[in-house]
C-alpha positions, -999 to +999 in steps of 0.1 A: +222-737+248+219-700+239+256-695+243+265-724+221+240-712+195+254-677+195+290-691+192+280-711+161+263-681+146+293-658+151+317-684+137+296-690+106+293-653+099+331-649+104+337-676+078+312-659+055+329-626+060+363-641+052+349-655+020+332-623+009+360-599+019+359-565+034+324-551+037+332-518+020+350-535-008+321-559-013+296-531-015+317-511-039+324-540-062+288-552-063+275-517-068+300-510-096+291-543-113+254-535-110+259-500-126+280-515-154+252-540-162+226-513-163+247-488-183+256-515-208+219-524-211+208-488-216+235-481-242+228-515-260+191-507-261+198-472-274+221-486-302+193-510-311+168-483-313+189-458-332+203-483-357+175-508-362+143-488-354+150-454-367+147-453-405+130-488-407+094-500-405+094-499-367+107-463-368+079-453-392+054-469-368+070-450-339+064-417-358+029-428-368+019-432-332+034-398-323+014-382-351-017-401-341-015-386-306-007-351-320-037-351-343-061-360-316-051-335-289-078-316-270-076-291-241-089-317-217-064-344-227-036-318-227-044-311-191-047-347-181-014-356-198+003-329-179-010-344-147+000-378-158+035-365-165+037-352-129+038-388-116+073-390-131+084-354-128+116-348-109+100-327-082+073-353-076+098-382-076+122-364-051+093-355-028+080-391-027+115-404-021+122-379+007+089-387+025+094-425+021+129-424+034+118-404+065+091-430+072+114-459+067+141-443+089+115-438+117+105-475+113+142-485+111+134-505+080+170-502+067+169-529+040+139-512+024+156-478+029+186-491+011+166-506-017+149-472-025+182-453-023+201-478-046+173-481-071+167-444-076+205-435-076+210-463-102+181-451-123+194-415-123+230-425-131+219-449-159+196-423-175+224-397-175+248-423-191+222-432-217+214-397-228+252-389-229+260-417-253+228-420-272+214-391-292+179-394-306+157-364-317+123-362-302+093-369-324+088-345-354+055-332-341+044-302-322+056-307-286+038-295-255+070-290-235+103-272-243+131-297-235+164-307-251+155-321-285+182-348-287+172-364-254+143-385-266+159-418-256+150-431-231+120-417-214+134-405-181+100-398-166+089-434-174+121-450-161+120-430-129+083-438-123+090-475-129+119-475-105+101-455-078+067-471-078+082-505-083+104-499-052+074-487-032+055-519-042+084-541-030+087-521+002+050-523+010+049-561+002+079-567+025+064-547+054+028-556+055+005-586+048-025-563+042-041-573+009-055-538+005-022-520+007-004-546-013-030-544-040-030-506-041+008-504-045+009-532-070-017-513-091+004-481-087+036-500-098+018-512-129-005-482-138+019-454-127+046-460-154+019-467-181+002-434-173+034-415-173+047-432-205+014-426-224+014-390-212+049-384-225+041-400-259+009-379-261+027-347-254+052-354-282+082-358-259+090-394-267+084-422-291+067-453-279+101-472-282+116-446-258+088-453-233+092-491-236+130-486-231+122-466-200+100-493-185+126-520-193+154-500-177+132-493-146+125-530-142+161-540-146+171-513-122+148-528-096+163-562-102+199-551-100+192-530-069+177-560-052+207-580-062+231-554-047+210-552-015+209-590-011+247-591-012+253-563+014+274-573+044+253-579+076+258-559+107+274-588+125+298-594+095+308-558+095+315-558+133+334-591+130+356-577+101+365-546+122 
């Protein structure tokens, strides 16, 4: 019975592999399509913001919010916003990624490992693409950080935090049934990007629309990364192809 079952499984996977094509080609094509979708979304949102928000009523509202934050700054909130920004800072993000990948490698949780790698690589690539094609000056208020003025769209800190903490939430939910851990990481996935986005707006580094765009891009990055991962060739399919 075991031999017959194994034979059926191998034959089905072989047929599936034939339909799907070479594993390397499948991964490359699906990954390229995912990146194109994300890049198109980022540029499309950027065009929407720069052409239909800037200079219109929504743009005035964007600036009003930036001014509202700037007028109410205090030393305490300045310090807290700096801490909030650290949740999406490059050093913090890279450190969390590195630690998580080591843990996942030790546990041999390769699908979760792949999800995190794909999500963060996609987010970084899409952010670079968006800032290359879309130029938007940062809010015309006093800023608490010295960064490139024309890189307001999108909020990279917010997008990175959404992709990172969203990935961690998915990973934890897939590896444990503990309500405590699931609840903690779900809260982190929701509150983390909101704290980062609010901090970036408070510090005069981004408009609210930049923060919203960062959250949207982070969420879509997670969805596309999951889509790419779900279409990866299985180990048996790869072995059968070779």
